[in-house]
C-alpha positions, -999 to +999 in steps of 0.1 A: +000+000+000+013+035-009+004+070+002-009+097-021-014+126+003-012+154-023-040+137-044-062+130-013-058+166-002-067+179-038-099+157-040-128+178-050-107+205-066-097+212-102-061+203-093-069+166-084-059+150-117-027+170-120-018+161-084-025+124-090-005+123-122+024+140-105+024+116-076+021+085-098+049+096-121+071+102-090+065+067-078+082+050-108+085+014-116+094+004-081+060+011-066+037+007-097+029-027-112+047-018-144+068-050-146+036-071-143+019-051-170+045-055-197+034-070-230+067-072-250+096-064-228+114-080-199+123-049-178+102-019-168+121+014-168+113+047-151+120+067-182+093+086-200+065+077-175+032+094-181-003+089-168-037+092-185-068+093-162-096+072-177-123+074-151-129+088-116-156+079-091-160+081-054-180+068-024-181+082+011-147+067+020-127+062-012-118+077-045-117+051-073-096+059-103-089+039-135-056+051-151-035+042-181+002+043-177+026+048-206+062+038-199+094+024-214+105-012-213+135-030-225+145-064-236+176-071-216+204-093-230+229-112-210+252-082-207+282-101-220+308-083-239+300-102-270+262-101-266+248-093-300+215-081-285+216-043-279+195-029-251+163-020-270+139+004-254+102+003-265+069+018-254+047-001-230+012+006-217-009-009-188-040+001-169-044+002-132-071+008-107-065+029-076-085+030-045-075+061-024-087+064+012-100+099+015-090+103+052-056+086+053-044+088+016-036+051+018-038+037-017-042+003-032-030+000-068-041-030-088-031-040-123-061-044-147-058-073-170 
Protein backbone atom coordinates (compact mmCIF):
# COMPACT_ATOMS: atom_id res chain seq x y z
CA UNK A 1 0.00 0.00 0.00
CA UNK A 2 1.29 3.46 -0.88
CA UNK A 3 0.37 6.97 0.23
CA UNK A 4 -0.93 9.67 -2.13
CA UNK A 5 -1.35 12.59 0.28
CA UNK A 6 -1.25 15.35 -2.34
CA UNK A 7 -3.99 13.66 -4.37
CA UNK A 8 -6.19 13.02 -1.35
CA UNK A 9 -5.82 16.64 -0.25
CA UNK A 10 -6.71 17.87 -3.76
CA UNK A 11 -9.86 15.72 -4.02
CA UNK A 12 -12.84 17.81 -5.03
CA UNK A 13 -10.70 20.55 -6.58
CA UNK A 14 -9.70 21.24 -10.17
CA UNK A 15 -6.12 20.26 -9.28
CA UNK A 16 -6.90 16.64 -8.40
CA UNK A 17 -5.93 15.03 -11.71
CA UNK A 18 -2.68 16.99 -11.96
CA UNK A 19 -1.76 16.08 -8.38
CA UNK A 20 -2.54 12.42 -9.02
CA UNK A 21 -0.53 12.29 -12.23
CA UNK A 22 2.43 13.99 -10.53
CA UNK A 23 2.40 11.58 -7.57
CA UNK A 24 2.05 8.50 -9.77
CA UNK A 25 4.90 9.57 -12.05
CA UNK A 26 7.11 10.20 -9.02
CA UNK A 27 6.50 6.65 -7.78
CA UNK A 28 8.19 5.02 -10.75
CA UNK A 29 8.50 1.37 -11.62
CA UNK A 30 9.41 0.38 -8.08
CA UNK A 31 5.95 1.06 -6.63
CA UNK A 32 3.70 0.72 -9.67
CA UNK A 33 2.86 -2.69 -11.18
CA UNK A 34 4.65 -1.84 -14.42
CA UNK A 35 6.77 -4.98 -14.55
CA UNK A 36 3.64 -7.15 -14.30
CA UNK A 37 1.91 -5.06 -16.98
CA UNK A 38 4.55 -5.50 -19.65
CA UNK A 39 3.43 -6.95 -22.96
CA UNK A 40 6.66 -7.18 -24.97
CA UNK A 41 9.64 -6.36 -22.77
CA UNK A 42 11.44 -7.97 -19.89
CA UNK A 43 12.34 -4.95 -17.76
CA UNK A 44 10.19 -1.92 -16.85
CA UNK A 45 12.05 1.39 -16.78
CA UNK A 46 11.29 4.71 -15.08
CA UNK A 47 12.03 6.74 -18.19
CA UNK A 48 9.26 8.58 -20.03
CA UNK A 49 6.54 7.67 -17.53
CA UNK A 50 3.19 9.38 -18.15
CA UNK A 51 -0.32 8.88 -16.81
CA UNK A 52 -3.72 9.20 -18.47
CA UNK A 53 -6.79 9.32 -16.21
CA UNK A 54 -9.55 7.18 -17.74
CA UNK A 55 -12.27 7.43 -15.09
CA UNK A 56 -12.85 8.77 -11.59
CA UNK A 57 -15.62 7.89 -9.11
CA UNK A 58 -16.00 8.05 -5.37
CA UNK A 59 -18.00 6.77 -2.44
CA UNK A 60 -18.10 8.17 1.10
CA UNK A 61 -14.70 6.71 2.01
CA UNK A 62 -12.69 6.19 -1.18
CA UNK A 63 -11.75 7.70 -4.51
CA UNK A 64 -11.75 5.12 -7.32
CA UNK A 65 -9.55 5.86 -10.33
CA UNK A 66 -8.85 3.93 -13.50
CA UNK A 67 -5.65 5.12 -15.14
CA UNK A 68 -3.52 4.21 -18.13
CA UNK A 69 0.24 4.33 -17.69
CA UNK A 70 2.64 4.80 -20.58
CA UNK A 71 6.22 3.84 -19.87
CA UNK A 72 9.39 2.43 -21.37
CA UNK A 73 10.48 -1.18 -21.28
CA UNK A 74 13.55 -2.98 -22.49
CA UNK A 75 14.50 -6.44 -23.59
CA UNK A 76 17.64 -7.11 -21.62
CA UNK A 77 20.39 -9.32 -22.98
CA UNK A 78 22.94 -11.22 -20.96
CA UNK A 79 25.21 -8.16 -20.68
CA UNK A 80 28.16 -10.14 -21.97
CA UNK A 81 30.83 -8.25 -23.88
CA UNK A 82 30.04 -10.20 -27.04
CA UNK A 83 26.23 -10.13 -26.62
CA UNK A 84 24.81 -9.26 -30.04
CA UNK A 85 21.53 -8.08 -28.51
CA UNK A 86 21.57 -4.33 -27.91
CA UNK A 87 19.47 -2.85 -25.13
CA UNK A 88 16.32 -1.97 -27.03
CA UNK A 89 13.87 0.45 -25.43
CA UNK A 90 10.23 0.33 -26.50
CA UNK A 91 6.90 1.76 -25.42
CA UNK A 92 4.68 -0.11 -22.97
CA UNK A 93 1.17 0.56 -21.66
CA UNK A 94 -0.91 -0.87 -18.83
CA UNK A 95 -4.04 0.08 -16.94
CA UNK A 96 -4.36 0.23 -13.17
CA UNK A 97 -7.13 0.75 -10.66
CA UNK A 98 -6.46 2.95 -7.63
CA UNK A 99 -8.49 3.02 -4.45
CA UNK A 100 -7.50 6.08 -2.43
CA UNK A 101 -8.72 6.39 1.16
CA UNK A 102 -10.04 9.94 1.52
CA UNK A 103 -9.04 10.32 5.16
CA UNK A 104 -5.63 8.59 5.27
CA UNK A 105 -4.43 8.79 1.62
CA UNK A 106 -3.57 5.08 1.81
CA UNK A 107 -3.83 3.74 -1.72
CA UNK A 108 -4.22 0.26 -3.17
CA UNK A 109 -2.99 -0.03 -6.75
CA UNK A 110 -4.11 -3.03 -8.82
CA UNK A 111 -3.13 -3.99 -12.34
CA UNK A 112 -6.10 -4.42 -14.68
CA UNK A 113 -5.82 -7.34 -17.05
